[in-house]
C-alpha positions, 0 to 999 in steps of 0.5 A: 602536888597541882596547882591550877592558877587562874585558868580560863577557857572558852569554847567559841562565845561560851566561857566554860572555865572562868579564872579558876584556882585551885590547890591539890595537896600531896597524897590528898584525895579530892573531889571536884563536884557541880552541875552537869556540863558545867566544867569538870571534865574540861577542867581535868583534861587541863590537868594531864595537858589534853586541852590548853587554856586560854590564860592561866597556868597548870603546875605540876609539882611547880613545872607549868605544863601549859608551856611544854610540848611534845616530850616535855608534855609525855614526861609530865604525863608519865606521873598520871594515871586516868580511870576514865568514865566507861573504863576505855578499855580495848576490847581485843585484849584480855583483862590481863593484857588490858592491865599489862599495856601500860607497863609494856608500853612504857617500861623494858620490864622482864615479862615476869616481872610484868607479870607479877605486877599485873597479879598484884594489880588484880589481886589489889581490885579483887579480880585474881583469876579472870585474866584471860577473860576479854572485856565483853565477857565481864560485868560493868563493875568488873570493868571499872576495877580493871581500869583502876587496876591498869591505872595503878599498875605504873604506880603513878603519882597523881590519878585522876578519876573521871566519874568512875562510878557511872552506870553503877548500882548502889552496892557496886559503887560503894565497892569501886568507893572502897577499892578507891579508898584502899587503893589510895591508902596503899598506893598513897597517890594524890588523887583528882576525882570527878563525882556526881555520887552526893553524898556518898562521895563525902565518905571517900575523899579528904576535900572537895572542890564545888565547881559552879558557873566556871569557877570554883565556889567553895572548897573545904573537907566534906565536914565543911562542905555540909555546913556550909550557908552558901546558897547555892552549895546548900542546894546542890548538895540537897538537891533542892528544887528551890534555889539559886540554881536554876533548874530546866 
């Protein structure tokens, strides 16, 4: 579904992505882990064409989006849903209006069909009955669920998750992870998730890619990552202060 080939990106003298190569298989859920400020969000932005690489390719279903502009790029973006770190809900719109927004913008569906789809999405994320509330009137965890419902409302082929559990307590963290697992099972989208939730994320995704110093250090199943003898990987997933990763 997604192929990243020899991707390079610098900001001024700082090389953020250094020859990144990664494949995301159709229908799988893959997590990208790594140090804070290590380029994970930069990599995610390349997948949807928000950033252009200095070198390399990003292929979505075989089409190199780094060569696309305007309507061509918009066409590819219609394949995506995005769950932003803070939810990125519209404060002036109700929960219902936030979820309905992509359908109203991208389709010509009758309002009755829009309502039916929104109600189903609300039920999928356990928020039935809150559609008239505004973002300021609901909790942080509920905002995350609204953001997930909005990302899935158009039934995208690919969903990007930018740290979807940031700022949540442990119970709500597991709630959101379960929702992601349940909706992934239902919609069978291809998912790419940036996460710092270790080891919790190991129970959610199919594979994990570890980004270190601008390159993919290792890719594998959660079991393979846990069993890795790479000292960098071991230090990172155990949170040890001792090892090759320098602690400022």
